[in-house]
C-alpha positions as CSV (number, residue, x, y, z in Angstrom):
1,M,29.3,-1.2,-15.6
2,V,30.6,-1.4,-19.1
3,V,32.0,-4.7,-20.4
4,A,35.6,-4.2,-21.4
5,S,37.1,-4.8,-24.8
6,S,35.7,-7.3,-27.3
7,S,38.7,-9.5,-27.2
8,T,38.6,-9.7,-23.4
9,D,34.9,-10.3,-23.5
10,Q,35.2,-13.2,-25.9
11,D,37.9,-14.8,-23.7
12,I,35.7,-14.5,-20.7
13,D,32.3,-15.2,-22.1
14,T,32.6,-17.5,-25.1
15,P,31.1,-21.0,-24.4
16,R,33.7,-23.7,-24.7
17,F,31.7,-26.8,-23.9
18,T,30.3,-29.5,-26.0
19,R,26.5,-30.2,-26.2
20,R,27.1,-33.4,-24.2
21,E,28.9,-31.5,-21.4
22,T,26.2,-28.8,-21.4
23,L,23.3,-31.2,-21.2
24,F,24.8,-33.5,-18.5
25,T,25.8,-30.5,-16.5
26,M,22.4,-29.0,-16.7
27,S,20.9,-32.3,-15.6
28,G,23.0,-32.2,-12.5
29,V,22.2,-28.5,-11.9
30,L,18.5,-29.0,-12.2
31,L,18.7,-32.0,-9.8
32,V,20.5,-29.8,-7.3
33,M,17.9,-27.0,-7.7
34,L,15.2,-29.6,-7.1
35,L,17.0,-30.8,-4.0
36,A,17.4,-27.3,-2.6
37,S,13.8,-26.1,-3.4
38,L,12.1,-29.3,-2.4
39,D,13.8,-29.3,1.0
40,Q,12.4,-25.8,1.7
41,T,8.8,-27.0,1.2
42,I,8.8,-30.6,2.3
43,V,10.0,-30.3,5.9
44,G,7.3,-27.9,7.2
45,T,4.5,-30.4,6.7
46,A,6.2,-32.9,8.9
47,M,7.1,-30.5,11.7
48,P,4.0,-31.2,13.9
49,R,4.8,-34.9,13.9
50,I,8.5,-34.2,14.6
51,I,7.9,-32.0,17.7
52,T,5.5,-34.7,19.0
53,D,8.1,-37.4,18.7
54,L,11.1,-35.4,19.9
55,Q,9.2,-33.5,22.6
56,G,10.4,-30.0,21.6
57,F,7.5,-27.6,21.0
58,D,9.4,-24.8,22.8
59,R,12.2,-25.1,20.2
60,Y,9.9,-25.5,17.2
61,A,11.0,-22.3,15.4
62,W,14.7,-23.1,15.8
63,V,14.5,-26.0,13.4
64,T,13.9,-23.6,10.6
65,T,15.8,-20.6,12.1
66,A,19.0,-22.6,12.4
67,Y,18.8,-23.7,8.8
68,L,18.1,-20.2,7.5
69,L,20.8,-18.6,9.6
70,T,23.6,-20.8,8.3
71,S,22.4,-21.0,4.7
72,T,21.9,-17.2,4.5
73,V,25.3,-16.2,6.0
74,M,27.3,-18.6,3.9
75,V,25.8,-17.6,0.5
76,P,28.3,-14.7,-0.3
77,I,31.2,-16.7,1.1
78,Y,30.5,-19.7,-1.3
79,G,30.0,-17.3,-4.2
80,K,33.4,-15.7,-3.7
81,L,35.1,-19.0,-3.2
82,S,33.6,-20.3,-6.5
83,D,35.1,-17.2,-8.2
84,I,38.5,-18.0,-6.7
85,F,38.6,-21.8,-7.0
86,G,36.1,-22.6,-9.7
87,R,32.4,-23.6,-9.5
88,K,32.8,-27.4,-9.5
89,P,34.8,-28.1,-6.3
90,I,32.7,-25.6,-4.3
91,F,29.5,-27.0,-5.8
92,L,30.5,-30.5,-4.9
93,I,31.4,-29.5,-1.3
94,G,28.0,-27.9,-0.9
95,V,26.1,-31.0,-2.1
96,V,28.2,-33.3,0.1
97,L,27.6,-31.2,3.2
98,F,23.9,-30.9,2.4
99,L,23.6,-34.7,2.1
100,I,25.5,-35.4,5.3
101,G,23.3,-32.8,7.1
102,S,20.1,-34.5,5.6
103,A,21.2,-37.9,6.8
104,L,22.1,-36.6,10.3
105,S,18.8,-34.7,10.6
106,G,16.9,-37.9,9.7
107,A,18.7,-39.8,12.4
108,S,18.2,-37.2,15.1
109,Q,17.1,-38.5,18.5
110,T,16.5,-35.2,20.3
111,M,15.3,-31.8,19.3
112,N,18.6,-30.2,20.0
113,Q,20.3,-32.7,17.7
114,L,17.8,-31.9,15.0
115,I,18.5,-28.2,15.4
116,A,22.2,-28.7,15.2
117,F,22.1,-31.0,12.2
118,R,19.7,-28.6,10.3
119,A,22.2,-25.8,10.9
120,F,24.9,-28.1,9.4
121,Q,22.6,-28.9,6.5
122,G,22.2,-25.2,5.9
123,L,26.0,-24.9,5.5
124,G,25.7,-27.0,2.4
125,A,22.4,-25.6,1.2
126,A,24.0,-22.1,0.9
127,A,26.2,-23.4,-1.9
128,L,23.5,-25.1,-3.9
129,M,21.3,-22.3,-5.4
130,P,23.8,-19.5,-6.0
131,I,26.4,-21.7,-7.6
132,A,23.8,-23.6,-9.7
133,I,22.8,-20.2,-11.0
134,A,26.4,-19.1,-11.6
135,V,27.1,-22.4,-13.4
136,I,24.3,-21.7,-15.9
137,G,25.9,-18.3,-16.4
138,D,29.2,-20.1,-17.3
139,L,27.5,-22.4,-19.8
140,F,25.3,-20.1,-21.9
141,T,25.2,-16.7,-23.4
142,P,22.8,-14.2,-21.9
143,R,20.2,-14.6,-24.7
144,E,20.5,-18.4,-24.7
145,R,19.5,-18.7,-21.1
146,G,15.9,-17.8,-22.0
147,K,15.7,-21.4,-23.4
148,W,16.4,-22.8,-19.9
149,Q,14.4,-20.3,-17.9
150,G,11.2,-22.4,-18.2
151,L,13.0,-25.6,-17.0
152,T,14.5,-23.9,-13.9
153,G,11.2,-22.2,-13.2
154,G,9.4,-25.5,-13.6
155,V,11.7,-27.0,-10.9
156,F,10.6,-24.3,-8.4
157,G,6.9,-24.6,-9.4
158,L,7.1,-28.4,-9.1
159,S,8.7,-28.3,-5.7
160,S,6.2,-25.7,-4.4
161,I,3.3,-27.9,-5.4
162,L,4.7,-31.3,-4.7
163,G,6.8,-30.6,-1.7
164,P,4.0,-30.2,0.9
165,T,2.0,-33.1,-0.6
166,V,5.0,-35.4,-0.6
167,G,5.9,-34.3,3.0
168,G,2.4,-35.0,4.1
169,W,2.2,-38.4,2.4
170,I,5.6,-39.5,3.9
171,T,4.5,-38.3,7.4
172,D,1.2,-40.2,7.2
173,H,2.4,-43.4,5.6
174,S,6.0,-43.7,6.9
175,T,8.2,-42.1,9.5
176,W,9.0,-38.3,9.4
177,R,12.7,-39.2,9.1
178,W,12.2,-39.9,5.4
179,V,11.4,-36.3,4.9
180,F,15.2,-35.8,5.2
181,Y,16.3,-39.2,3.8
182,V,14.4,-38.5,0.5
183,N,17.2,-36.0,-0.2
184,L,19.8,-38.7,-0.4
185,P,18.9,-40.5,-3.7
186,I,18.3,-37.2,-5.5
187,G,21.5,-35.7,-4.1
188,I,23.6,-38.8,-4.9
189,A,22.4,-38.9,-8.5
190,A,23.2,-35.2,-8.9
191,L,26.6,-35.7,-7.2
192,L,27.5,-38.5,-9.6
193,V,26.5,-36.5,-12.7
194,L,28.5,-33.5,-11.5
195,I,31.6,-35.4,-10.6
196,F,32.0,-37.4,-13.8
197,L,30.2,-35.3,-16.4
198,M,30.5,-31.6,-15.4
199,P,33.4,-29.7,-17.0
200,P,35.8,-27.9,-14.7
201,L,34.4,-24.4,-15.4
202,R,37.8,-22.8,-14.8
203,S,38.2,-20.1,-12.2
204,K,38.5,-16.6,-13.6
205,N,40.9,-15.7,-10.8
206,T,44.4,-15.0,-12.2
207,G,46.1,-13.4,-9.2
208,K,47.3,-14.7,-5.9
209,V,44.6,-16.8,-4.1
210,S,43.7,-15.6,-0.6
211,I,40.7,-16.4,1.6
212,D,39.2,-13.6,3.5
213,Y,38.9,-15.3,6.9
214,L,38.4,-12.1,8.9
215,G,35.8,-10.8,6.5
216,A,33.9,-14.1,6.8
217,A,34.0,-13.9,10.6
218,L,32.7,-10.3,10.6
219,L,30.0,-11.2,8.1
220,I,28.8,-14.0,10.3
221,L,29.0,-11.9,13.5
222,G,26.9,-9.2,11.8
223,T,24.4,-11.2,9.8
224,V,23.4,-13.8,12.5
225,P,22.3,-11.2,15.1
226,L,20.5,-9.2,12.3
227,L,18.5,-12.3,11.3
228,L,17.9,-13.3,14.9
229,G,16.7,-9.8,15.7
230,F,14.1,-9.8,12.9
231,T,13.1,-13.4,13.8
232,W,12.5,-12.6,17.5
233,A,11.2,-9.0,17.3
234,G,7.5,-8.9,17.9
235,T,7.3,-12.6,19.0
236,Q,9.9,-13.5,21.6
237,Y,10.5,-9.9,22.6
238,P,8.9,-6.5,21.9
239,W,10.4,-4.5,19.1
240,L,11.7,-1.8,21.5
241,S,12.9,-4.2,24.2
242,W,16.5,-4.0,25.4
243,Q,17.2,-7.5,24.0
244,I,16.2,-6.6,20.4
245,I,17.9,-3.2,20.5
246,S,21.1,-4.8,21.8
247,I,21.0,-7.5,19.1
248,F,20.4,-4.9,16.3
249,G,23.1,-2.7,17.8
250,G,25.7,-5.5,17.7
251,A,24.7,-6.4,14.1
252,V,25.2,-2.8,13.0
253,V,28.6,-2.6,14.6
254,F,29.9,-5.9,13.1
255,L,28.4,-5.2,9.6
256,T,30.0,-1.7,9.6
257,L,33.3,-3.3,10.5
258,F,32.8,-5.8,7.8
259,F,32.3,-3.3,5.0
260,L,35.2,-1.1,6.3
261,Y,37.5,-4.1,6.2
262,E,36.2,-5.3,2.8
263,A,36.9,-1.8,1.4
264,R,40.4,-1.9,2.8
265,L,41.0,-5.3,1.2
266,E,39.8,-4.0,-2.1
267,R,42.1,-1.0,-2.0
268,Q,44.9,-3.5,-1.5
269,N,43.9,-5.5,-4.5
270,A,43.0,-8.4,-2.3
271,Q,39.9,-10.6,-2.6
272,P,37.1,-9.5,-0.3
273,I,33.9,-11.6,0.0
274,I,31.6,-8.8,-1.0
275,A,33.6,-6.0,-2.6
276,P,32.1,-2.6,-1.8
277,S,32.8,-1.5,-5.3
278,L,29.9,-3.7,-6.4
279,F,27.6,-1.0,-5.1
280,T,29.3,1.6,-7.2
281,N,27.7,-0.2,-10.1
282,R,24.3,1.3,-10.5
283,I,22.8,-1.8,-12.2
284,F,23.9,-4.0,-9.2
285,T,22.6,-1.5,-6.6
286,V,19.3,-1.0,-8.2
287,S,18.9,-4.7,-8.9
288,V,19.6,-5.5,-5.2
289,L,17.0,-2.9,-4.1
290,I,14.3,-4.2,-6.5
291,T,15.1,-7.9,-5.6
292,M,14.8,-7.2,-1.9
293,I,11.6,-5.3,-2.3
294,T,10.1,-7.9,-4.5
295,S,11.2,-10.7,-2.1
296,M,9.6,-8.8,0.8
297,G,6.3,-8.5,-1.1
298,L,6.3,-12.1,-2.3
299,F,6.9,-13.5,1.2
300,G,4.2,-11.3,2.6
301,I,1.7,-12.8,0.1
302,V,2.9,-16.4,0.3
303,L,3.0,-16.6,4.1
304,F,-0.5,-15.2,4.7
305,L,-2.6,-16.3,1.7
306,P,-3.0,-19.9,3.1
307,L,-4.1,-18.5,6.4
308,Y,-6.7,-16.3,4.7
309,A,-7.9,-19.1,2.4
310,Q,-8.4,-21.7,5.2
311,G,-9.2,-19.4,8.1
312,V,-11.6,-16.9,6.4
313,L,-12.8,-18.6,3.3
314,G,-12.9,-22.0,4.9
315,V,-11.1,-23.7,2.0
316,S,-10.0,-27.2,3.0
317,A,-6.6,-28.5,1.9
318,T,-4.5,-31.4,3.1
319,N,-1.8,-28.8,3.3
320,S,-1.5,-25.1,2.8
321,G,1.0,-25.4,0.0
322,L,-1.6,-26.7,-2.5
323,L,-3.5,-23.4,-2.1
324,L,-0.6,-21.6,-3.8
325,S,-0.7,-23.9,-6.9
326,P,-2.5,-21.3,-9.1
327,M,0.1,-18.7,-8.3
328,M,3.0,-21.0,-8.8
329,L,1.7,-22.4,-12.1
330,S,1.1,-18.9,-13.5
331,L,4.6,-17.9,-12.3
332,V,6.2,-20.8,-14.2
333,F,4.2,-19.9,-17.3
334,S,5.2,-16.3,-17.3
335,S,8.8,-17.1,-16.5
336,I,8.9,-19.2,-19.7
337,I,7.4,-16.4,-21.7
338,S,9.7,-13.8,-20.3
339,G,12.7,-16.0,-21.0
340,Q,11.7,-16.3,-24.6
341,L,11.2,-12.6,-24.9
342,V,14.7,-11.9,-23.4
343,S,16.2,-14.4,-25.8
344,R,14.5,-12.9,-28.8
345,F,15.0,-9.2,-28.1
346,G,18.1,-9.1,-25.9
347,K,16.6,-6.3,-23.8
348,Y,15.2,-6.5,-20.3
349,K,14.0,-3.1,-18.9
350,W,10.6,-3.1,-20.6
351,I,10.0,-6.7,-19.4
352,A,10.9,-5.5,-15.8
353,F,8.3,-2.7,-16.1
354,V,5.6,-5.0,-17.5
355,G,6.3,-7.7,-14.8
356,M,6.1,-5.2,-12.0
357,A,3.0,-3.5,-13.3
358,I,1.2,-6.9,-13.5
359,T,2.4,-7.7,-10.0
360,I,1.0,-4.4,-8.7
361,A,-2.3,-5.3,-10.4
362,G,-2.3,-8.6,-8.6
363,S,-1.6,-6.9,-5.3
364,L,-4.5,-4.6,-5.8
365,L,-6.8,-7.6,-6.4
366,L,-5.6,-9.1,-3.2
367,L,-6.4,-5.9,-1.4
368,R,-10.0,-6.2,-2.5
369,L,-10.4,-9.5,-0.6
370,N,-12.6,-9.4,2.4
371,V,-14.7,-11.7,4.7
372,N,-17.4,-12.2,2.0
373,S,-15.0,-12.9,-0.9
374,A,-15.3,-16.1,-2.9
375,Y,-12.5,-18.5,-3.5
376,T,-12.6,-17.6,-7.2
377,D,-11.7,-14.0,-6.2
378,L,-8.6,-15.4,-4.5
379,I,-7.6,-17.6,-7.4
380,V,-7.9,-14.7,-9.9
381,A,-5.7,-12.5,-7.6
382,M,-3.1,-15.2,-7.2
383,I,-2.9,-15.9,-10.9
384,V,-2.4,-12.3,-11.8
385,F,0.2,-11.9,-9.0
386,G,2.1,-15.0,-10.1
387,L,2.1,-13.8,-13.7
388,G,3.8,-10.6,-12.7
389,L,6.4,-12.3,-10.5
390,G,7.3,-14.7,-13.2
391,F,8.0,-11.8,-15.6
392,S,10.0,-9.7,-13.3
393,M,11.8,-11.6,-10.6
394,S,13.5,-13.9,-13.1
395,L,15.3,-11.0,-14.7
396,Y,17.6,-9.5,-12.1
397,T,20.2,-12.2,-11.8
398,V,20.6,-12.0,-15.6
399,I,20.8,-8.3,-15.4
400,V,23.5,-8.3,-12.8
401,Q,25.6,-11.0,-14.5
402,N,25.3,-9.1,-17.8
403,A,26.7,-6.0,-16.1
404,L,29.5,-7.9,-14.1
405,P,30.6,-10.7,-16.4
406,T,34.0,-11.2,-14.6
407,R,32.4,-11.5,-11.1
408,I,29.4,-13.8,-11.7
409,G,29.8,-15.8,-8.5
410,E,30.2,-12.8,-6.3
411,A,27.5,-10.8,-7.9
412,T,25.0,-13.7,-8.0
413,S,25.5,-14.8,-4.4
414,G,25.4,-11.1,-3.3
415,L,22.0,-10.7,-5.0
416,I,20.6,-13.9,-3.4
417,F,22.1,-12.9,0.0
418,F,20.3,-9.6,0.1
419,R,17.1,-11.3,-1.2
420,S,17.2,-13.6,1.8
421,I,17.8,-10.6,4.2
422,G,14.7,-8.9,2.6
423,A,12.6,-12.1,3.1
424,T,13.6,-12.3,6.8
425,V,12.8,-8.6,7.3
426,A,9.4,-9.1,5.6
427,V,8.5,-12.1,7.7
428,A,9.2,-10.2,11.0
429,A,7.6,-6.9,9.9
430,M,4.5,-8.3,8.4
431,G,4.0,-10.8,11.2
432,S,4.1,-7.9,13.6
433,I,1.6,-5.9,11.5
434,L,-0.7,-8.9,11.3
435,T,-0.6,-9.6,15.0
436,S,-1.1,-6.0,16.2
437,T,-3.9,-5.3,13.6
438,Y,-5.7,-8.5,14.3
439,V,-6.0,-8.1,18.1
440,T,-7.4,-4.6,17.8
441,A,-9.8,-5.4,14.9
442,F,-11.0,-8.6,16.6
443,H,-12.0,-6.8,19.8
444,N,-13.6,-4.0,17.9
445,A,-15.7,-6.6,15.9
446,I,-17.1,-8.3,19.0
447,P,-20.7,-7.2,19.6
448,A,-21.3,-5.2,22.8
449,Q,-23.8,-7.8,24.1
450,V,-21.1,-10.6,23.7
451,K,-18.6,-8.5,25.7
452,A,-21.1,-8.0,28.4
453,V,-21.6,-11.8,28.8
454,I,-18.2,-13.4,28.3
455,P,-15.4,-12.6,30.7
456,A,-12.3,-10.8,29.3
457,K,-10.1,-13.7,30.2
458,M,-12.1,-16.1,28.0
459,L,-12.1,-13.6,25.2
460,S,-8.3,-13.4,25.3
461,V,-8.2,-17.1,24.2
462,F,-9.4,-15.8,20.8
463,D,-6.5,-13.4,20.5
464,N,-4.6,-16.0,18.3
465,P,-6.2,-16.2,14.8
466,N,-4.8,-19.8,14.3
467,I,-7.9,-20.9,16.2
468,L,-9.6,-20.8,12.8
469,L,-7.3,-23.6,11.6
470,S,-7.7,-25.9,14.6
471,P,-11.1,-27.8,14.8
472,G,-10.0,-29.4,18.0
473,I,-9.5,-26.1,19.8
474,Q,-12.8,-24.9,18.4
475,Q,-14.6,-27.9,19.9
476,Q,-13.0,-27.2,23.3
477,L,-14.1,-23.6,23.2
478,L,-17.6,-24.5,22.1
479,A,-17.8,-26.9,25.0
480,R,-16.8,-24.2,27.4
481,L,-19.3,-21.7,26.0
482,S,-22.1,-24.4,26.4
483,A,-22.0,-23.3,30.1
484,F,-23.9,-20.2,29.0
485,G,-26.9,-22.4,28.0
486,P,-28.7,-22.4,24.7
487,Q,-27.1,-19.1,23.6
488,G,-23.6,-20.7,23.8
489,K,-23.6,-21.7,20.2
490,A,-24.7,-18.3,19.1
491,L,-22.0,-16.6,21.2
492,F,-19.4,-19.0,19.7
493,A,-20.6,-18.1,16.1
494,Q,-20.4,-14.4,16.8
495,L,-16.9,-14.7,18.3
496,M,-15.7,-16.8,15.3
497,E,-17.1,-14.2,12.9
498,A,-15.2,-11.5,14.8
499,V,-12.0,-13.6,14.5
500,K,-12.5,-13.7,10.7
501,I,-13.0,-10.0,10.6
502,G,-9.9,-9.3,12.7
503,L,-7.8,-11.7,10.6
504,T,-9.0,-10.2,7.3
505,S,-8.1,-6.7,8.6
506,G,-4.6,-7.9,9.6
507,I,-4.0,-9.6,6.3
508,H,-5.3,-6.6,4.4
509,N,-2.7,-4.4,6.1
510,V,0.0,-7.0,5.1
511,F,-1.2,-6.9,1.5
512,L,-1.2,-3.1,1.6
513,L,2.4,-3.0,2.7
514,S,3.3,-5.5,-0.1
515,T,1.5,-3.3,-2.6
516,V,3.4,-0.2,-1.4
517,L,6.7,-2.1,-1.7
518,M,5.9,-3.2,-5.3
519,C,5.1,0.4,-6.2
520,I,8.5,1.5,-4.8
521,G,10.1,-1.3,-6.9
522,F,8.3,0.0,-10.0
523,V,9.8,3.5,-9.5
524,A,13.2,2.0,-8.9
525,I,13.1,0.4,-12.4
526,F,13.4,3.8,-13.9
527,F,16.9,4.0,-12.4
528,L,17.9,0.7,-13.9
529,K,20.5,1.1,-16.7
530,E,20.0,-1.2,-19.7
531,I,23.0,-3.0,-21.3
532,P,21.6,-5.0,-24.2
533,L,22.2,-8.8,-23.7
534,R,24.7,-10.1,-26.2
535,G,25.0,-13.6,-27.5
536,G,22.5,-13.8,-30.4
537,Q,21.2,-17.3,-31.0
538,K,23.1,-17.7,-34.3
539,R,26.3,-16.1,-33.0
540,A,26.3,-17.6,-29.5
541,A,29.8,-19.1,-30.0
542,S,31.3,-15.7,-30.5
543,S,29.5,-13.6,-28.0
544,Q,29.5,-13.2,-24.3
545,A,28.0,-16.1,-22.6
546,P,28.4,-16.7,-18.9
547,E,26.8,-13.6,-17.6
548,D,23.4,-14.0,-19.2
549,A,23.0,-17.7,-18.7
550,A,23.5,-17.4,-15.1
551,A,21.1,-14.5,-15.1
552,T,18.3,-16.5,-16.6
553,S,18.6,-19.3,-14.1
554,S,19.2,-17.1,-11.2
555,S,16.2,-15.0,-12.0
556,V,13.9,-17.9,-11.5
557,A,15.7,-18.9,-8.4
558,I,14.9,-15.5,-6.9
559,T,11.2,-16.2,-7.4
560,H,11.1,-19.1,-5.2
């Protein structure tokens, strides 16, 4: 946890790149970040058109699941490889694989091809974000990275707002295939900049180079079923079904074998993918815990806010992504402010406390939302929540890299890996909470006289709250209820009101869980050790650089 001697530190951390090299490299890094974040937001808008053309509604979820599986599993592997062979070659390999996967996805003729090519695209995507963050750590001192935090945060805010809009425009005015082809010009520009203008960023590995093939295989065999289990639980199969229990059991076995094997490699002074000794560093362990918790809370909010806004409040939007604009803009603003504060004071713990406190305040405002809330209530809650996230989430990569300056790639990718696991767990758990709460609350909200008139089989049609977002289905149901005569419209209105009440109850419980998670994260900050960030603005050339810079960039990446 303590950075070694000053001479060693200077050798490791002192920036050795010209301003020209730094600016061009950052241009390429920001383009890669835009590429990775835009892809996450632009594809979802085109999915309805894709499944119509390729006739694959039954495999709809797999287009995203395949991408997430490969991109999540490969993150720590790429991080370790970049520590061994250097950032540049691994970074370039990731960009090339991502671009090939994008081209193949756009050319897909069947749903199975698209799923396979999205999985291939994920293999490249896994290298983009963690190595981009690590590169920033190699370029700047910890306190310098505050200057770049706003730019990296702006990339994520821009992609979150523009991605769904661009995806919708492409789908409406061209073919959905350009949703994937649009990655090519951005990626090729980034590739050329990185190839010709990025410095080598030498590897810090000085021993014998060895690749942990068995560890990589065990990690894949453990992580894939873990992610699949959380993806399928509560949707494809019940949580306690033999299928889910078997999948989780297999994941536990292989992950246990993975950590035992990695511990053995570390004792032999080999090069494990994720060294268990990382978790003996209290800063790393606490940062992983807080990052996972914050990621879970964030995804719970981001996934269900558009459903509440459109379904309950009746807010119309060409796509749900625009509804999150107030939150993303406030997030970018606060990330810029927090970056400047880190750069000025060189300390991070008090900023972490402030950020989490504001996030909890935003969560409490979200808890106050109900069927009768106004859209302004939602906007205020989103702005406060986004302000808190921008202050806090952008810190933890910086913190980890500051504590582990010789293992930036491994530590950064490990943090992002566990963040992704936390997001997957949150999606499954909160989706189950929403579904189970909604059905019960919906049926409880149906007036007794309505239950007496409408058969239970017809009522079950309303068990899916997505009916609120589909005018077509609403018209069909209204037509069916017209069979009850003049009171048909009144019955429909009462049922739709019950749907809104049920959905609000389900989302309220999701927000409640998010609030509890944020409170746990606030308590965890008390256990976070603070090592002042070195690299004062006037003495950057003689202080420790890589760790903090990476930290700044990575912190914003975590927010996305």
